[in-house]
N, C-alpha and C positions, 0 to 999 in steps of 0.2 A: 463839797461833799464827794466822797469817793463813790463812783458808780458801781452798781451791783451787776454782775454777769447773769444773764438769763440762761439757765441751765439747758434750755431747749434750743438755743441759738449759738452758733459759732462766731460770735461777734465780739471784738475787743475795741475799746477806745484806742485812739492812736497813742503810741508810746509817749509822744511829746505832751500828752495831756496828763501825765503823771503829776502827783502833788510834789511838794518840795522834798519829801522823803523818798520819792521814787515809786510810790504806789500808784498803779494804773487803775486797778479795779479789785473787787473782791467777789467771792462766790463762784458759781459754776461747779465744775468737776474736773477730774484729772483723766478724762477720756483721751485716748491716743490722738484723735483728730484735733481736740482742743489744745493739747500740749504742743503738737507739731505746729499748729497755726500760731500759737503764742511765740514759740522760738523763732519762727520765720519773720515775726514782727518785732523782734527784739525784746520780748517779754518772757518772764519766767516765774514759776510759783515759788514762794518761800514763806512758810508760816509754821507755827508751833502746834503741838497737841492741844486739842479742844478749841483751837482758834479757827475762824473761817479761812478759806483759801484766799491768800493775798497774791496778787499778780504785780510784779515789779519791772521797772525799767529805770535803773538808777542813773543819776547824772552827778558826778562823772561816772564813766564806765571804765572798767579795767580790761585791757586786751594785751595779748602777747603776740607781737610780731615774731614769726618763726625764726628770723635771723637775729633777733635781739636777745635770745635766751643766753644767760650768763652761766657758763659752765666752769666752775673752779677746778683747779688741778686735783684737789682732793676728791671732788665728786666724779671727775673723770676716772679716777682710780676705783672709786666705789662702784661705778657702773659695771665694771668687769667682775665684781664679786657676786652678782646676781644673774639669774636667767629670767626670761620674760615670756609672758603669754598674753595674747589678745583674746578676750571674750570666752576663755575657757571656764572661768568661775565667776561670771558676772554677779550672780546672786550672793556669793560669799564676799565679793569685793564691796558691794553696796551695803551689805549688812555689817561688814567691818567698819565702813565709813560711818554708819549710823551709831555704832557703839564706841567709836574712838573718842576719848575725852579731849575737849578743846578748852583752852584757857579762856575764862570769862563767860563760859556757857554752861548752864546747869542741865540743859536738856538738848536733844537733837531735833532738828527739823525733818530728818529723814525718818518719818514715822511709818508704820506698816502700810498705810494706803499709798504713800509716796513710793515705797519699795515695790509694791505691787504694780503701780503705774509704770515705773521705769523698767521693771522686768518685762512688762508687756511690750514696751518700746524696743527693748533688746531683742525680744522674739521676732519683732518686725524688721530688725536690721537697722534701727534708728539710733539706739543707745549702744555704747561700746565701753569696754573696760580694758585696761592693761594692768597686769599684776606682776610684782617682783617675787621671785622665789629664791630661797637659800636652803640648800639641802632638801629640796622638794617640798619645802614648807612655805606657804603664803605668808609674806612678811610686809607687804606694802602694795599700794596700787591706787588707782583712781578710775572714775567713770565719767562719762559725759554723753552729749547728744550731738549728732552730726546734722547740720543744716546747710545743705549745698556744699560749699567749700570752706565751711567754718566748723571747728570743733568747739562746742560749748561745754567747758569743764564744769562739773557739778561738785565733786567732793573727792578728797583723798585721805589716805591713812598710812601710817608707818608704825610697825611694831618694833623695828630696829632703826638706828640712824641711817639716813639717806635712802631708805627703801622706796619712799614715794617720790622723792626728788629724782632718783635714778630712773624710775618708771616714767616720770614726766619728761625727762631728757630723751629717753628712747622713743617715747610717743612723738615728740617734736621732730626727731630725725626722720621718722616714718611719714609724718604729715608733710614735711618738706619734700620728701622723695615722691610722694603720691600727688603732690600739686595743690595742697590746701593753701588757703590764704592767711588765716590767723586763728588764734584761740580766743574765744570769749571767756574771760575770767570773771565776768559779772561785777562783783563788789570789790573795791580796792582793799587789799590787805598788804601789810608790810612784808610778809613772807613771799608772796608772788612778785611784788615790786622789787625785792632783793634779787630775784631770778631774772629780771629784765622786763617784766610787764609794765605797761605805762597807762596812765589815766588819759582818757579822751572824753570829749563832750558827747552827750547823747546823740546830738545831730550828726556828728562825725561818724559815730558807731553805726547809726542807722543807715547812713549813706553807703558805708562800706558793706554792710550786711545786704542792702538792697541789690548791690551789684553782683553778688555771688550766691544769694540764698536759693536761687533756682537752679544753679549749676549742679551737675552731678559728676562724681568721680567714680569710675568703675575700678575697683581693686579688691583684693582679698585682704582680710584683716589677719595677716600672718606675719610673724616676726622674721625679719631679715637680719641675721646676726652681723652681716658685713656693715650695716648702717651704724652699729655701735661698738664693734670690736676694733674698728680702725681708729686712728688717732683723731678723736673729735675736736681736740683743742686747735686743730688746724682748719676747722670748718669756718666758713664765712659767718661773721656775727657772733662767734663764740670766743670768749677771751681765754687766755692761758693762765 
C-alpha cells in the first residue's frame, strides 16, 4: 500500500521504499519547504489534473553527466542561431512547457497549482529557467530545480527545431563552468538518452545526490557568451 503524506508534517518515506513503479507516497501539498525536502531526498511530484499528488523516485533513474552531453555538428551550428537568457521569463517558459504538445500524452502534468508552486520556488532562487530567443521572440527553453550541485530538469519546449536542445547545451556549458556535478533527468526518455543521458540505479543516484545535495555554489545566473560562441565541439566529452 502506498503511504499517504501527512499535510502537517514534512516527512517522506525513504526513496528506496518506492513501489515497483517508482511511487514513494501520495498526498501532502506543494509547499516550498516540502518540495525542497523532496528533491533533496531524490523524490519529485508528478501527477495529473484531478489526481492526488504523487511523489516519485523511479528506478532506474536518468542522469546527465555534464561531460557526456553529445553535441552534433548540426546542433553546434544551431546554437549560434539563438540568443539565451536565464530566469528572465520563468513564468512564460513554464507555461510554454505546460502547453507544449507531447507525443502519447493527452494532457499536461504542469497544471496551474504546479506552475504556482514552481514560480514560488523561482522567486526564492531555487527554480531556474533558460530560454532561447530568435529575433527577440521566445522559441524554446527549459526549467528546473537546483539542489546543491545538482540541476534537476523538469520540462522543456521548442517552437522551432533545436531551440530547446540548444538551450540545454548552453545550460550544460554554464553548469560545468560553475562547478555543478550532474543533471537529474528523472524518468528515462529516448530523447535525453540520445543526447548522452544514462540510466543508473536508484541506489547509485541517491548516493551521488547525498554527496552534493548540501553543497552550495555561489554564482549569478547570467549568460556568458564565451561559453557557447567558442568551438564547443572541441570540449571534453562532446563529440564532433
